[in-house]
C-alpha positions in Angstrom: -42.8 61.9 107.5 -40.5 60.4 110.5 -38.2 63.5 109.8 -41.4 65.8 110.1 -42.4 64.2 113.3 -39.2 64.4 115.0 -38.8 68.2 114.3 -42.2 68.6 115.6 -41.3 66.9 118.8 -37.9 68.7 118.9 -39.6 72.2 118.5 -42.4 71.4 121.3 -39.4 70.2 123.5 -37.6 73.4 123.0 -40.6 75.4 123.4 -41.1 73.9 127.0 -37.4 74.4 127.9 -36.3 76.9 130.5 -34.4 79.8 129.0 -31.2 80.5 130.2 -29.6 83.9 130.3 -26.4 84.1 128.1 -23.2 84.8 129.7 -21.3 87.9 128.6 -17.7 86.8 128.3 -15.3 88.4 130.7 -12.7 90.5 128.9 -8.9 91.3 128.9 -7.4 94.5 128.3 -4.2 96.2 128.2 -1.2 95.1 126.0 0.1 91.8 127.8 -2.6 89.0 127.7 -2.2 85.5 129.5 -4.3 82.8 127.9 -4.4 79.2 129.5 -5.7 76.6 127.3 -7.0 73.9 129.6 -9.2 70.8 129.7 -12.7 71.0 131.4 -16.1 69.7 131.6 -19.7 71.0 131.4 -23.0 69.5 132.0 -24.6 70.1 128.6 -27.2 67.0 129.1 -28.1 65.0 132.0 -25.9 62.3 133.4 -22.3 62.2 132.4 -20.5 65.6 131.8 -19.1 66.5 128.5 -15.3 67.0 128.1 -14.4 70.5 127.1 -11.6 72.8 126.3 -11.4 76.4 127.5 -9.5 79.2 128.2 -8.5 81.1 131.5 -11.5 80.5 134.2 -13.9 79.5 131.7 -15.3 75.8 131.3 -16.3 76.4 127.8 -14.9 79.1 125.3 -12.7 81.9 126.4 -12.6 85.8 127.4 -13.2 88.3 124.9 -9.8 90.2 124.1 -10.1 94.0 123.8 -7.5 95.5 121.5 -6.6 99.1 120.5 -5.3 99.7 117.0 -1.7 100.8 117.1 -0.7 99.1 120.4 2.2 96.7 120.5 0.8 93.7 122.3 2.1 90.5 124.0 0.0 87.4 124.2 1.3 84.5 126.3 -0.6 81.3 125.6 0.0 78.2 128.1 -1.2 74.8 126.9 -2.1 72.7 129.7 -4.1 70.2 127.5 -2.5 66.7 127.0 -2.4 67.5 123.2 -0.3 69.7 121.1 -2.2 72.9 120.1 -1.6 76.2 118.3 -3.9 79.4 118.8 -4.8 81.4 115.6 -5.8 85.0 115.8 -8.6 84.9 113.2 -8.7 87.6 110.8 -5.8 89.9 112.3 -2.7 90.9 110.2 0.2 89.8 111.9 3.5 88.5 111.6 4.0 84.8 110.3 5.4 83.7 113.3 2.7 85.1 115.5 -0.3 83.9 113.2 -0.7 80.7 115.4 -0.9 78.3 112.2 0.1 74.7 112.2 3.8 75.6 111.9 3.8 77.4 115.5 2.7 74.6 117.8 2.3 74.9 121.6 3.5 71.7 123.1 1.9 70.4 126.3 2.7 72.2 129.4 4.4 74.9 127.6 3.9 78.7 126.6 4.0 80.1 123.4 4.4 84.2 122.9 3.0 86.0 120.2 3.8 89.8 119.8 2.6 92.1 117.2 1.4 95.7 116.6 -2.4 95.8 116.0 -2.9 97.0 112.6 -6.5 95.9 111.9 -9.5 98.2 111.9 -12.0 98.3 114.5 -14.2 95.1 113.9 -14.9 91.8 115.5 -12.4 88.8 115.1 -11.6 85.8 117.2 -9.2 83.2 118.1 -9.2 79.3 118.0 -6.8 76.4 117.6 -5.0 75.7 114.2 -3.4 72.5 114.9 -3.2 70.3 111.7 -5.8 67.5 111.8 -6.8 68.6 115.4 -8.7 72.0 114.7 -12.1 70.7 114.4 -11.9 68.9 117.7 -10.2 71.2 119.8 -12.2 74.2 118.4 -15.7 72.6 118.7 -14.8 71.5 122.2 -14.9 75.0 123.1 -11.3 76.4 122.5 -12.5 79.8 121.1 -13.0 83.1 121.9 -13.9 86.6 120.5 -11.6 89.6 119.9 -12.9 93.1 119.6 -10.5 95.7 118.0 -11.2 99.4 118.7 -9.9 102.5 116.7 -10.2 106.4 116.8 -12.3 106.5 113.6 -15.0 104.0 115.0 -14.8 106.0 118.5 -16.1 109.1 116.9 -19.1 107.5 115.7 -22.3 107.7 117.9 -22.8 103.9 117.9 -23.1 101.5 121.0 -20.0 100.3 122.4 -20.5 99.7 126.0 -19.6 96.0 126.2 -22.4 93.7 127.6 -24.4 96.8 128.2 -25.7 97.9 124.5 -22.9 96.0 122.6 -23.2 92.2 122.7 -20.9 89.3 121.8 -22.9 86.5 120.3 -20.8 83.3 119.6 -23.0 80.8 117.9 -22.6 77.1 117.3 -24.6 73.8 117.0 -23.4 70.5 118.5 -24.2 67.0 118.2 -23.3 64.7 121.2 -22.9 60.7 121.3 -24.6 58.3 123.7 -21.9 59.4 126.3 -22.7 63.1 126.0 -19.5 63.6 124.3 -19.2 66.2 121.4 -19.3 64.6 118.0 -17.6 67.4 116.3 -17.7 65.8 112.8 -21.3 64.8 113.3 -24.1 65.9 110.7 -27.1 65.7 113.0 -26.2 68.6 115.3 -29.3 69.8 117.1 -28.2 71.5 120.2 -27.9 75.2 119.8 -25.5 77.2 121.8 -24.9 81.0 122.3 -22.1 81.8 124.2 -22.1 78.2 125.2 -25.4 78.1 126.7 -28.3 76.2 125.6 -32.1 77.6 125.3 -30.3 81.1 125.3 -32.0 84.1 126.2 -30.9 87.8 126.6 -32.6 91.1 127.7 -31.8 94.0 125.6 -32.6 97.5 126.4 -35.2 99.3 124.8 -32.7 101.4 122.3 -30.4 101.0 119.7 -28.2 97.9 120.5 -25.1 96.3 118.9 -25.0 92.6 118.2 -21.4 90.9 117.1 -22.3 87.8 115.4 -19.8 85.2 115.2 -20.4 81.9 113.3 -18.1 79.6 115.2 -19.6 76.6 113.5 -18.0 73.5 112.1 -19.9 73.5 109.1 -23.2 75.1 109.2 -24.1 78.3 107.6 -26.6 80.4 109.3 -29.2 82.7 107.5 -29.9 85.2 110.3 -33.3 87.2 111.0 -35.7 88.0 113.3 -39.1 86.9 113.9 -41.6 88.9 112.1 -39.0 90.2 110.0 -38.0 92.7 112.0 -35.4 94.8 110.0 -31.8 95.6 111.3 -28.8 97.5 110.0 -25.5 95.9 109.2 -22.6 98.1 110.0 -19.5 95.6 109.9 -18.2 92.9 108.0 -15.1 90.5 108.9 -12.6 93.3 108.9 -14.2 96.5 109.6 -17.1 99.0 109.2 -18.9 99.3 106.1 -19.6 102.8 104.4 -22.9 102.9 105.6 -25.3 101.0 107.6 -27.4 98.5 105.1 -30.9 97.8 106.1 -31.7 94.2 106.0 -33.9 91.3 107.1 -31.5 88.5 106.4 -27.7 88.0 106.9 -25.9 85.0 105.8 -22.8 84.0 107.8 -20.9 80.9 106.9 -18.2 79.2 109.5 -15.4 81.9 110.5 -17.5 84.9 109.3 -18.5 87.8 111.6 -20.5 90.8 111.3 -22.0 93.6 113.2 -25.7 94.8 113.2 -27.5 97.6 115.0 -30.9 96.6 116.1 -33.5 99.3 116.9 -35.7 97.9 119.8 -37.5 101.4 120.4 -40.6 100.2 118.6 -40.7 97.0 120.7 -40.9 97.8 124.5 -41.7 95.0 126.7 -41.9 92.5 123.8 -40.2 89.0 123.0 -39.0 87.7 119.8 -36.3 85.6 118.5 -33.0 85.6 116.4 -33.5 82.9 114.2 -31.8 80.9 111.2 -34.0 80.9 108.1 -32.3 77.8 106.8 -35.3 76.8 104.3 -34.2 80.1 102.4 -30.6 78.8 101.9 -29.5 77.4 98.4 -29.1 73.9 98.0 -25.6 72.7 98.5 -24.9 75.0 101.4 -24.4 73.2 104.6 -27.6 74.1 106.9 -29.8 74.4 103.7 -32.1 71.9 101.8 -30.8 68.3 101.0 -29.3 67.8 97.8 -30.7 65.1 95.3 -28.6 62.1 95.8 -27.3 63.0 99.1 -27.4 60.3 102.0 -29.9 61.1 104.5 -27.6 60.4 107.2 -25.8 63.5 106.3 -28.9 65.7 106.7 -29.5 66.8 110.2 -32.7 67.9 112.0 -31.9 71.4 111.6 -31.1 71.3 108.0 -33.4 73.3 105.6 -35.7 74.4 108.2 -36.3 77.8 110.1 -35.3 77.6 113.8 -35.0 80.0 116.8 -31.4 80.8 118.1 -31.9 83.2 120.8 -34.9 84.6 122.7 -34.9 88.3 122.9 -36.6 90.2 125.6 -36.8 93.9 125.4 -36.2 95.6 129.0 -35.8 99.0 130.0 -33.4 101.5 128.4 -30.0 102.2 129.9 -28.6 105.6 131.0 -27.9 107.8 128.2 -29.1 105.4 125.5 -28.3 105.6 121.7 -31.6 106.1 119.8 -30.6 106.7 116.3 -28.7 104.9 113.8 -26.0 107.1 111.6 -26.6 107.8 108.0 -22.7 107.1 107.1 -19.8 105.2 108.9 -16.4 105.2 107.4 -14.6 105.9 104.0 -13.2 102.6 102.4 -10.6 102.8 99.8 -11.0 99.5 98.0 -8.1 98.2 96.1 -8.8 98.5 92.4 -8.5 95.7 89.5 -5.7 97.9 87.9 -3.6 97.8 90.9 -2.9 93.9 90.7 0.5 92.9 89.7 -0.2 88.9 89.9 -3.2 86.7 89.0 -3.6 83.3 90.6 -6.2 80.4 90.3 -7.3 77.9 92.6 -9.8 75.5 92.0 -11.7 73.2 94.5 -12.7 69.9 93.3 -13.7 66.7 95.3 -11.9 63.4 95.5 -14.6 62.0 92.9 -17.5 63.7 91.3 -20.4 62.5 93.6 -18.3 63.1 97.0 -20.6 65.4 99.2 -18.2 65.4 102.2 -15.0 65.2 100.8 -12.1 65.1 100.8 -11.8 68.1 98.8 -8.8 69.7 97.4 -7.3 73.0 96.1 -5.7 72.3 92.7 -5.9 68.8 93.2 -3.6 68.6 96.0 -4.0 67.8 99.8 -2.3 69.9 102.5 1.3 69.1 102.8 3.4 71.1 105.7 6.3 70.6 103.6 5.0 72.0 100.4 4.8 76.0 99.8 2.1 76.6 97.3 2.9 80.2 96.6 5.8 82.6 97.4 4.5 85.9 97.2 6.7 89.3 96.9 6.3 91.5 100.0 4.3 94.7 98.7 2.5 92.7 95.8 -1.1 93.5 95.1 -2.8 90.2 93.7 -6.0 89.0 92.3 -7.0 85.3 93.3 -9.6 83.4 91.3 -11.2 80.8 93.4 -13.4 78.5 91.6 -15.5 75.7 93.4 -16.3 72.9 91.0 -17.9 70.7 93.7 -21.6 70.1 94.5 -21.3 71.7 98.1 -20.4 75.2 99.1 -17.2 76.1 100.9 -16.2 79.1 103.3 -12.7 80.1 102.1 -10.4 81.9 104.6 -7.3 83.6 104.2 -4.6 84.3 107.0 -2.3 87.4 107.0 -4.6 89.8 104.9 -7.9 91.3 104.6 -9.1 91.2 100.9 -11.8 92.8 98.8 -14.3 90.6 96.7 -14.1 92.0 93.2 -17.1 89.9 91.9 -19.0 86.6 91.8 -19.3 84.8 88.5 -18.6 88.4 87.0 -21.2 90.3 89.2 -20.4 92.7 91.8 -20.6 91.6 95.3 -23.8 92.3 97.2 -23.5 95.4 99.7 -22.9 93.6 102.8 -19.7 92.1 101.1 -18.1 95.4 99.9 -16.0 95.9 102.9 -13.0 94.3 104.3 -13.0 90.4 104.0 -11.1 87.4 105.3 -13.9 84.9 105.0 -16.5 84.4 102.2 -18.9 81.4 101.2 -18.1 80.0 97.8 -21.3 78.3 96.1 -21.2 75.1 93.9 -20.1 75.8 90.5 -19.2 79.7 91.1 -15.9 81.5 90.8 -15.1 84.4 93.2 -12.4 86.9 92.4 -10.7 88.6 95.5 -8.0 91.4 95.7 -5.6 91.9 98.4 -2.1 93.6 99.3 0.6 91.5 101.0 2.5 94.1 103.2 4.3 94.7 106.3 5.5 91.2 107.1 7.8 88.6 105.3 9.2 85.4 106.6 11.0 82.8 104.4 10.3 79.9 107.0 6.9 80.2 108.5 4.1 80.2 105.9 0.4 81.6 106.1 -2.7 79.4 105.5 -5.7 79.6 103.3 -8.3 76.9 103.6 -11.8 75.9 103.7 -13.3 76.8 107.1 -15.6 73.9 107.2 -13.5 72.4 110.0 -13.7 68.8 108.7 -12.6 69.9 105.5 -9.7 71.7 106.7 -8.5 68.8 108.8 -8.8 66.3 105.9 -6.3 68.6 103.9 -8.4 71.2 102.2 -5.6 73.9 102.9 -2.7 75.3 101.3 0.2 77.8 102.4 2.0 80.6 101.0 5.2 82.4 102.2 5.6 86.3 101.9 9.3 87.1 100.7 10.9 90.5 101.1 13.6 89.2 98.4 16.3 90.7 100.1 17.5 88.0 102.2 18.0 89.8 105.4 15.6 87.7 107.2 16.7 84.4 106.0 16.9 82.4 109.2 18.4 85.3 111.2 20.8 84.2 113.9 19.6 83.9 117.5 22.3 83.9 120.1 19.8 82.0 122.3 18.8 79.4 119.7 19.2 75.8 120.5 19.4 74.9 116.8 22.7 75.7 115.1 21.7 75.0 111.5 18.4 75.2 110.2 17.1 73.6 107.7 18.9 70.4 108.6 20.6 68.3 105.9 22.3 65.0 105.9 20.4 63.8 109.0 22.6 65.8 111.7 21.0 68.0 113.8 23.3 70.8 115.4 22.5 72.0 119.0 24.1 75.0 120.3 25.0 75.6 123.8 23.1 78.4 125.7 24.9 81.0 128.0 23.8 81.4 131.2 22.4 78.0 131.6 23.1 75.6 134.7 25.2 72.5 134.1 22.3 70.2 134.8 21.3 67.9 132.1 17.8 68.4 130.4 14.8 66.5 129.2 15.2 66.8 125.4 12.2 66.0 123.0 11.5 66.2 119.3 7.9 66.2 118.1 6.7 65.8 114.6 4.3 68.3 112.9 1.3 66.6 114.4 2.6 67.0 117.8 3.7 63.3 118.3 7.0 62.6 120.5 9.4 60.9 118.1 12.5 61.4 120.2 13.3 61.7 124.0 16.5 61.9 125.8 17.8 63.0 129.2 21.5 63.0 128.4 21.8 66.5 126.6 23.7 69.5 128.5 22.4 72.9 127.2 26.0 74.1 128.3 27.7 72.7 125.3 27.5 72.3 121.6 26.6 68.9 120.6 25.0 67.0 117.6 22.3 64.6 117.1 21.8 61.9 114.5 18.4 62.4 113.2 18.8 60.2 110.1 15.9 57.9 111.2 13.5 60.8 111.0 11.5 61.3 107.5 12.0 64.9 105.8 9.4 67.3 107.5 8.9 70.0 110.1 9.9 69.2 113.7 10.0 70.9 117.0 12.4 70.4 119.6 11.9 71.0 123.3 14.6 71.2 126.0 13.8 71.5 129.8 15.7 71.7 133.1 15.4 73.7 136.3 16.6 76.9 134.5 15.1 76.9 131.0 12.2 75.5 129.1 12.7 76.2 125.3 10.9 75.1 122.2 12.2 75.6 118.6 11.1 74.6 115.0 13.5 73.0 112.6 13.1 71.7 109.0 14.7 68.5 108.1 15.3 68.2 104.4 16.6 64.8 103.7 
């Protein structure tokens, strides 16, 4: 009864709140991009401001990156947080060294550079931190942004693509705040809904066909999207690209990390107001955001769980110049990988710490994430089927780096039509087994792995993550020599770190630091001169992955090394 009264009060308050037009994030275009990750603050609630993370000139979230398939791009990411971070290009097929996983950290007050050819199809992707044990906190404080890739195939279609005019990015989150107005990113009582970082969000859409790019940038909640009055819409794209044909629907379920693009025909609704909603009451039990499971602690059941609620007020305004007023009958041809193309079969089982654990920790194949352990070594060019079996009582959004995959089946049944395209995330239900197929091509790296993990951020940060290396088997990439490298021998054995002198460096001594894989400073010295070869006894450090930083007036360099014993 108390819960029902609270929900009634919450909905009344929301209905009386002023609506705020959503901001359309700025865009960055071209082939060279500068992102600066910085601390900021936002007055989400009356009183004390909320500490946030953001990129560039924003105080929350970041600009939208517009990329063109086939371009070779350079992304310079400066970190001016007081914490170590990374930036991952979620859904993009890039070299491991450019992927932005937990092995490629960006130390405070340093810049990391990622370079790659844009190989993905036109679709909606995103970027966010991926620092081990820090991903949830940094991302939910606002360190995230959208990526839109365009290609010639999509450009030939008569669909909306005028950014912010008839093509709208929607980054959707819910937040919980503590008594000091600070974000409780692990909180299970999230009730503040944000669209593009704005509360009580509103948007005016033109009276024509519009394109909505939906990104679930949540910590854990699954949204079951629909519109008031069951207004139909057309799903045209999943995570990694366009579907073969628009799919008419009244519901679209997206778990954390998933994206979709929909076309909404507003011509029958001139001047009307309606809402983008989440129909949480229709979600199955065991899905975060759905009805409470029997035996679940009520403290883990939030005010938005298991109910239907408004996300975004939509007012239908005047059409634009040269509006699109029809939805095409077909989109693209998809050459799906077939089961008989597989050269390897792998099995991943999800289990909780104990059989009654609702919130974890959860493990893949009984193992918590270890930066030092490579779970799979995959030959370059291999096509593989992975069987992911969820033997827990709650659902898990499963995400893979490096590849876009196809879902073969769910418990032996072909996936629904909206899951027949390219995917890098999917929701795995309790006691369900899903088979996916993908090809590992283009990139191999013997040192830097790719991740697979649950995209419930607290699960990921608590160790529900594994990693794989793609190997070319030929040896030519085995820690290729770099004449400008600080590190002479890598991996490091016998506790002795060899440091190379670097040409064209001034004789001034440098500030030299070593950080562990969590970004913690474990060694500092001002006695090193980068002109000369030298060694450092690091036998006091346990085996693991480390990062060195050397800085003087002429150079600022960061590198990674692996200490074996």
